[in-house]
C-alpha positions in Angstrom: 0.0 0.2 -0.2 1.4 3.4 -0.8 1.9 6.0 1.9 2.8 10.2 2.2 6.3 9.2 2.8 6.4 7.6 -0.8 4.7 11.0 -2.4 6.8 13.6 -3.1 4.9 15.8 -5.4 2.6 18.8 -3.9 0.7 20.4 -6.1 1.0 24.7 -5.6 -1.8 26.9 -5.7 -1.5 27.9 -9.3 -2.5 24.7 -9.7 -5.8 24.7 -8.1 -8.9 24.6 -10.0 -12.7 24.3 -8.6 -14.0 20.3 -8.8 -16.9 20.4 -11.1 -18.9 17.9 -8.7 -18.6 20.0 -5.8 -22.7 21.2 -6.5 -23.2 17.1 -6.4 -21.2 16.3 -3.3 -21.8 18.3 0.1 -19.8 21.2 0.4 -16.6 21.4 3.1 -16.7 23.6 5.9 -13.8 26.2 6.1 -12.9 23.9 9.8 -13.2 20.2 7.6 -10.7 21.9 5.7 -8.5 22.6 8.0 -9.1 19.2 9.7 -7.8 17.8 6.7 -4.4 20.1 6.2 -4.0 18.6 9.3 -4.9 14.9 8.8 -2.4 12.1 8.1 -3.3 11.3 4.6 -2.1 9.2 1.9 -2.7 9.0 -2.2 -5.6 6.5 -3.1 -4.0 3.4 -4.2 -5.0 3.5 -8.1 -2.8 6.8 -8.1 0.1 5.1 -7.5 -1.1 2.3 -9.9 -1.4 4.6 -13.0 1.8 6.7 -12.5 3.8 3.5 -12.1 2.3 2.7 -15.4 2.7 5.7 -16.9 6.5 5.5 -15.2 6.9 1.9 -17.0 6.0 3.3 -20.6 8.0 6.9 -20.9 10.9 5.9 -17.9 12.4 9.3 -19.5 9.9 11.7 -18.3 10.2 14.4 -16.7 8.0 14.7 -13.6 8.4 18.3 -13.1 4.2 19.3 -12.8 3.7 16.2 -11.3 1.5 16.9 -8.0 -0.6 14.9 -5.8 -1.5 16.4 -2.4 -2.3 20.5 -2.5 -0.1 23.8 -0.3 -1.1 25.0 2.3 -2.9 27.2 -0.1 -4.4 25.0 -2.3 -6.0 23.4 0.9 -8.0 26.3 1.9 -10.7 25.6 -0.2 -12.3 22.5 -1.7 -10.7 20.0 -4.1 -9.5 16.2 -4.5 -6.3 17.6 -3.9 -6.9 17.6 -1.0 -7.5 14.6 1.6 -11.3 15.0 2.4 -11.9 11.2 1.3 -12.0 9.7 4.6 -10.1 5.6 5.1 -10.7 5.3 9.0 -8.4 8.2 10.8 -6.3 8.9 7.7 -7.5 11.1 4.6 -6.9 10.6 1.1 -5.6 12.3 -1.8 -7.7 11.2 -5.2 -6.0 13.6 -7.5 -2.8 13.5 -9.4 -1.3 15.9 -12.2 0.8 14.5 -14.7 3.5 16.3 -16.5 3.3 17.0 -20.2 6.8 16.5 -21.8 5.9 15.3 -25.7 10.0 15.4 -26.3 10.4 11.9 -23.5 6.8 10.3 -25.5 4.9 11.5 -22.5 1.9 13.7 -24.6 -0.8 14.3 -21.7 -2.9 15.2 -24.9 -2.5 11.4 -26.1 -2.6 9.9 -23.0 -5.7 11.8 -21.6 -7.7 11.1 -25.1 -6.4 6.8 -24.5 -7.7 7.3 -20.7 -11.1 9.5 -21.8 -12.1 6.4 -24.6 -11.2 3.6 -22.3 -14.4 4.7 -20.2 -12.0 3.6 -16.7 -15.1 3.0 -14.2 -12.8 4.7 -11.2 -12.3 7.6 -13.1 -14.1 10.9 -12.0 -12.8 13.5 -14.3 -10.2 14.6 -17.0 -8.4 17.8 -17.1 -5.9 18.8 -20.2 -5.3 22.2 -21.9 -8.5 24.5 -20.9 -11.2 21.4 -21.5 -12.5 19.0 -18.6 -14.4 16.0 -19.2 -16.9 14.0 -16.4 -17.0 10.4 -16.5 -20.9 11.6 -15.5 -23.8 13.6 -17.4 -23.4 17.8 -15.8 -25.1 20.0 -17.2 -27.2 18.2 -19.7 -23.5 17.3 -21.4 -23.5 13.8 -22.2 -20.8 12.0 -19.8 -17.5 11.7 -21.3 -18.0 15.0 -23.4 -15.4 18.1 -23.8 -15.9 21.2 -22.4 -14.3 24.2 -21.8 -12.6 24.7 -18.5 -12.1 28.4 -17.2 -10.1 27.6 -14.0 -7.3 29.8 -12.8 -4.6 26.8 -14.5 -5.2 26.4 -18.3 -3.7 22.6 -17.4 -1.4 22.6 -20.6 1.9 21.9 -18.3 0.1 18.7 -16.7 -3.0 17.1 -17.2 -5.1 16.6 -14.2 -6.9 12.8 -13.1 -9.4 12.6 -9.9 -10.7 9.1 -9.3 -14.2 8.6 -7.3 -14.1 8.8 -4.1 -15.5 5.1 -3.1 -13.2 3.2 -1.8 -14.5 0.5 -4.7 -12.9 2.4 -7.0 -10.1 4.8 -5.4 -8.1 1.7 -4.4 -8.5 -0.4 -7.0 -5.2 -1.4 -8.2 -6.0 -2.8 -11.4 -4.0 -2.3 -14.4 -4.4 0.8 -16.5 -4.4 0.9 -19.9 -1.7 3.2 -20.8 1.0 1.8 -23.5 3.1 3.7 -25.2 0.3 6.4 -26.4 1.0 6.7 -29.5 1.1 3.5 -30.6 -2.4 3.1 -29.0 -3.7 5.9 -31.1 -2.0 5.1 -34.2 -0.8 8.5 -36.5 -4.1 10.2 -36.5 -5.4 13.2 -35.3 -5.9 12.7 -31.1 -9.2 14.0 -30.7 -12.1 13.9 -33.0 -13.0 17.5 -31.7 -16.0 18.5 -34.1 -17.6 15.2 -33.2 -17.4 16.3 -29.5 -18.5 20.0 -30.1 -21.4 18.1 -31.7 -21.9 16.0 -28.5 -22.3 18.7 -26.3 -24.8 20.6 -28.5 -26.9 17.8 -28.8 -26.9 17.7 -25.3 -28.1 20.7 -24.6 -31.1 20.1 -26.8 -29.5 22.2 -30.3 -30.6 20.5 -33.6 -27.6 19.7 -35.4 -26.5 17.6 -38.2 -24.2 14.7 -36.9 -22.6 14.6 -40.9 -21.9 18.3 -41.4 -18.6 20.2 -39.8 -19.0 21.5 -36.9 -18.0 25.1 -36.9 -20.9 26.6 -39.8 -23.1 25.3 -36.9 -21.8 26.5 -33.6 -21.7 30.4 -35.7 -25.4 29.7 -36.5 -26.3 28.8 -33.0 -24.1 31.8 -32.0 -26.0 33.6 -34.1 -29.2 32.8 -32.8 -28.1 33.1 -29.1 -27.0 37.1 -30.0 -30.4 37.5 -31.2 -32.0 36.2 -28.3 -29.9 38.4 -25.8 -30.8 41.6 -28.8 -34.4 40.2 -27.4 -33.9 40.4 -23.7 -33.6 44.3 -23.8 -37.4 44.2 -25.0 -38.5 43.7 -21.1 -37.7 47.0 -20.9 -40.1 49.4 -23.0 -39.6 53.4 -22.5 -41.9 54.1 -19.2 -43.8 57.1 -20.8 -47.1 57.9 -20.2 -49.4 58.9 -23.6 -49.6 62.5 -23.2 -47.1 63.6 -20.6 -43.3 64.2 -22.0 -40.8 62.8 -20.6 -38.4 65.8 -20.6 -41.2 67.4 -18.3 -39.9 69.7 -15.8 -41.3 67.9 -13.4 -39.1 65.1 -14.2 -35.8 67.6 -14.4 -32.3 66.8 -12.5 -32.4 69.4 -9.6 -36.1 67.9 -8.9 -35.3 64.4 -8.4 -31.4 64.6 -7.3 -32.6 64.8 -3.7 -34.6 61.4 -3.9 -32.1 59.3 -6.1 -29.3 59.6 -3.1 -32.1 58.8 -0.1 -33.5 55.2 -2.4 -29.9 54.5 -2.9 -28.6 55.2 0.6 -31.7 52.4 1.8 -32.0 50.3 -1.2 -31.0 46.9 0.3 -30.4 43.9 -2.3 -33.8 41.2 -1.2 -32.2 37.8 -0.4 -33.7 36.3 -2.6 -32.1 38.7 -5.7 -28.5 38.4 -3.7 -27.8 34.9 -5.7 -28.6 36.4 -8.6 -27.2 39.6 -8.6 -23.4 38.4 -7.5 -23.6 36.6 -11.4 -24.3 39.9 -12.4 -21.1 41.8 -10.6 -19.6 38.7 -11.8 -20.3 39.4 -15.6 -19.0 42.8 -14.7 -15.8 42.2 -13.6 -15.1 40.0 -16.2 -15.7 42.5 -18.8 -13.9 45.2 -17.4 -11.0 45.6 -18.9 -13.2 46.3 -22.6 -14.8 48.6 -20.6 -11.8 50.3 -19.2 -10.8 50.3 -23.1 -14.1 52.5 -23.9 -14.1 54.5 -21.0 -10.3 55.8 -21.8 -11.5 56.9 -25.0 -15.1 58.8 -23.6 -14.2 59.6 -20.4 -17.2 58.1 -19.3 -16.7 55.2 -15.8 -16.6 52.1 -16.8 -18.1 50.9 -14.1 -21.4 53.3 -16.0 -20.5 51.4 -19.3 -20.7 47.8 -18.0 -24.1 48.7 -16.2 -25.7 50.1 -19.4 -24.0 46.9 -21.6 -26.5 44.7 -19.1 -29.5 46.8 -19.1 -29.5 47.6 -22.7 -27.4 44.4 -24.3 -27.4 41.6 -21.6 -24.0 41.4 -21.7 -23.2 40.4 -25.0 -20.0 41.3 -26.2 -21.9 40.3 -30.3 -24.2 43.0 -30.0 -24.4 46.8 -30.0 -24.3 48.6 -26.4 -27.3 51.0 -27.6 -29.7 48.3 -27.8 -28.2 44.7 -28.0 -29.3 44.5 -31.9 -26.7 42.4 -33.5 -23.2 44.0 -34.3 -22.7 42.4 -37.4 -25.3 45.1 -39.0 -26.7 48.6 -38.4 -29.2 48.7 -35.4 -32.9 48.1 -36.6 -34.1 49.7 -33.3 -34.4 52.5 -31.7 -31.7 54.5 -32.1 -31.9 52.9 -35.8 -29.3 52.7 -38.2 -26.3 53.1 -35.5 -23.2 53.4 -35.5 -22.8 55.3 -39.2 -18.9 53.9 -39.8 -17.7 51.0 -37.7 -16.2 47.8 -38.4 -18.7 44.9 -38.4 -18.5 41.9 -37.6 -16.9 42.3 -34.1 -16.2 45.9 -33.6 -17.7 46.2 -30.2 -15.3 49.0 -29.2 -16.4 51.0 -31.6 -20.2 50.5 -31.3 -19.8 51.5 -27.8 -18.4 54.1 -28.3 -21.0 55.4 -30.9 -23.8 54.5 -28.1 -22.1 56.9 -25.1 -21.8 59.9 -27.9 -25.0 60.2 -29.2 -26.4 60.1 -25.4 -24.1 63.3 -24.9 -21.9 61.4 -22.0 -17.8 61.8 -23.6 -16.3 64.0 -21.6 -19.3 65.1 -19.0 -17.9 66.0 -15.6 -20.4 65.0 -13.4 -20.5 61.6 -12.5 -21.9 62.4 -9.3 -24.3 59.4 -7.6 -27.2 61.6 -8.3 -26.1 62.5 -12.2 -25.7 58.7 -12.6 -28.8 57.5 -12.1 -30.5 60.1 -13.2 -28.9 59.0 -16.7 -29.6 55.5 -16.2 -32.9 56.0 -15.6 -33.2 58.2 -19.2 -32.4 55.3 -20.7 -35.6 53.8 -19.9 -37.8 57.1 -19.8 -39.1 59.1 -16.2 -42.8 57.9 -16.3 -42.8 56.0 -13.8 -42.6 59.2 -11.7 -45.7 60.1 -13.0 -46.9 57.3 -11.7 -45.9 58.2 -8.1 -44.3 54.7 -8.2 -39.9 53.9 -8.0 -38.8 52.4 -11.6 -37.7 49.1 -11.9 -35.1 50.1 -14.3 -33.5 51.2 -11.2 -34.3 49.3 -8.3 -35.6 45.7 -9.3 -34.0 43.4 -7.1 -34.2 46.0 -4.2 -36.6 46.6 -1.7 -37.4 50.3 -3.0 -39.3 48.4 -5.8 -42.1 45.4 -5.5 -44.5 45.3 -8.8 -45.7 47.4 -11.7 -43.8 48.3 -14.6 -44.4 49.2 -18.3 -45.0 46.0 -19.9 -45.2 48.2 -23.6 -44.9 51.7 -24.6 -47.3 53.4 -22.9 -48.7 50.3 -21.2 -48.8 49.9 -17.5 -49.2 47.0 -15.5 -49.5 47.4 -12.0 -49.0 43.7 -11.3 -46.1 43.5 -13.3 -42.8 42.0 -12.1 -39.2 41.7 -13.4 -36.2 39.5 -13.5 -34.0 41.6 -14.8 -31.3 43.3 -11.8 -32.0 47.1 -11.8 -28.9 49.8 -12.7 -29.2 51.3 -9.2 -29.1 48.1 -7.6 -26.2 46.7 -10.1 -24.0 49.7 -8.8 -24.7 49.6 -4.8 -23.3 46.0 -5.5 -20.4 47.1 -6.8 -20.1 49.6 -4.2 -20.8 47.2 -1.6 -18.0 45.0 -3.3 -16.1 47.8 -3.1 -15.5 47.5 -6.5 -16.4 51.2 -7.2 -16.3 54.0 -5.3 -18.6 57.0 -5.6 
């Protein structure tokens, strides 16, 4: 039986990743993680067997990126590199990393494909070169299908293998089907990427042609998704009451300024929407570099651009900032025919600059809280003030709005709900998280 002292491979924090199965397994409490760090541990016998087979097949291979147990930083979170599985008084590590060293013949890509093709009952999942394949169905994707992996480490210097946490699997020392992988797989490509992509699309319910190339089908689905995102902003028809001008003196900035400041100060995100609001914040952070590039040229704060992007284009970088219409052509919805000059089909930055310029936002000196909220509400209209209620365009998902919204131009439904986060609520979340100071 393998012992901890027989294994000197330490996985550092840069090699960390989130276990894709944690949604389906008990979460580890912080105290449990600390206990794991202190608990005597050993590697799973199946992993020692696997590494011995690879060493025998590639005796001169590099072990620079090999690893089994996580370091102290790694042990601060849930991971199969931590001894979270228990066998008596000892913890068991159920993950291993194997170095990619094609010069010695130890080609991680080919080994992973051979392991994936083997459908070995012990395997929980594999990660290699920004892709992950799970032995069970995950999120509607068929077992053993490659999916995109977005963890901090791309796993392009080693591959990762986790075994299942049942003793019958993790301590099964049966021979792994690891031979000289170039002989096992032949001289052809290691993976049929088209087949993997088509299987993944089919698992998601897409109508696919299994005999046609994947790329055109992916492109068609992307276009359809872009149009759906463009349609999503239609939940915010203009908030205008027939016969009441949106820019009437009653809705001037000076009239609304104090109300904005008071509402923002007391607004609280509703508990049942906190998880969704966190998703909005994550989307904003993910696109921050692109928003900052536009901010540098326009003088508009990056976070203002981000929130407008969420409200008007559902965060789609394949849609115009003006209204989410597909970027491949000029806008067809209001404002129509924009931008006049840009480089389709992927020039989002130029389109975003045009959207901000026609709104008069370029290099404005005043980006105070009240002025920002006034500008946000201007995108949708000030008609809610005429009705004496707060606008869901600003306050949806907070305790400052419950129901009642315009469901079509000039048509108000007092019982209508909203499933989109308000602009002020996004800003509130960014301020609370420390991303924005205003």
